[in-house]
N, C-alpha and C positions, 0 to 999 in steps of 0.2 A: 557417566552419562550426565550427571548433574552439571558438570562444567560446560557442556555443550548447551544445556537448557539455560544456564545462567547467561551465556553469551547471546542466545536467542532472545531472551527477555531484554537484554541491553539493546539489541538491534531493534526490537519492537518499539522501545522508548524512543530511539533515534528516529525511526520511520514516523513516529507521531509528530516529529518537528519538520518533516518534508512535505510541502504542499504542491498540489496541482496548481499552477499559476491562475487558473480560471475558476477554480472551485475552492470555497473557504473551509475545506476539510482536508486533513492530512491523508497521505497515500494509504496509510494502514487503515484508518477508520473509513475511508472511502471504499475500501475493499479491493484495492488495486493489487495487493500483495497476495499471491496464490500459494507461495510456499517459501519457507526459510529453512535451509539445511545448513548445519554447521558440523564439520567432521572433527575428529580428535586432534587434528593438526591446527584447527582454527580457520580452515578454508570455508568460506561462506558462499552459498548459492542461493540466489533470490530468483524466484519465478514471479513475475508481475505482469500486469496488463495495463491497459489504458481504457478510458471511457468510450473511446471510438477508434476504430481502424483508421489509419491515415492521419492521426493526431500529428500536427506539425511540431509539437513540443515533445514528442516521444523521446528523442535522443537527450534532450535536456533534462527530462524528469528522471530517466534512467541514470544519467550522469550524476544528478543531485543525490539520488539514493546511494549510489556507489560511494560518492565522496563523503556524504554524511556518515556512512558507516566506517570508512577508512579513518576519518578524522575523530570519531567519538567512540569507537570500540577498539581499543588497542589489541585485544585478543583476536580480532579479525586479521588474519595473515594475508589471505587473498580473497578478493570479493568478485564474484561473477554474477552479472545481472543478465537474465534472459527474459525478453518480452514474449509473451505468449498470447494467443487469441482465442484459445479453446480451453475452457468454455468461455463464451463472450461475456463481458462484464454486463451486469444489469444493476439497477439501484438496490435490488434485494441484498447485494453483498455488502452494503453500507452497514457498519456496526451500529449498535444502539447509540453509542457516543456520538458517531458521525450524524446519525439521524437527528439527535438532539441539537447539535450545532446548526444543522440546516433548518430545523423547526424554528430556531431563534432568528435566523437570517430571513426566512421566507414567510414565517408566521403560520405555517402548516407542515405536516409531515409529508415531504416530497415522495417518499417511498410509498406511503399509502395511496397518494394520488396517482403515482405511476401504476401501481397494482390495479387500482380501480379502472384505469384507462386501458392497460395492456392485458389484463388477465380476465377480461369479460368473456 
């Protein structure tokens, strides 16, 4: 089982190098990755979402994720990317690292502001 976990950790590191072109946070820390499964043969299944349904860059972002894994994780034999919409993405999914990046860019915690506005 540790072999699959090692591959999963490598995949996470690779995903931290793939960015949504409109947001200065990588897809992992943005909370777009809902699941990473690696089987014993090295087949990888990624469930991911996007910040909005109808995103015109959906295909490109999924392609970048797939290619980044194929190019940088030699243990990944087959990579399958599935875009899902349930549960819908919200800023609450952003990791603490992603929140810090956005805090530096915007000067405030965008997640806190979103929660103040939408969780009243």
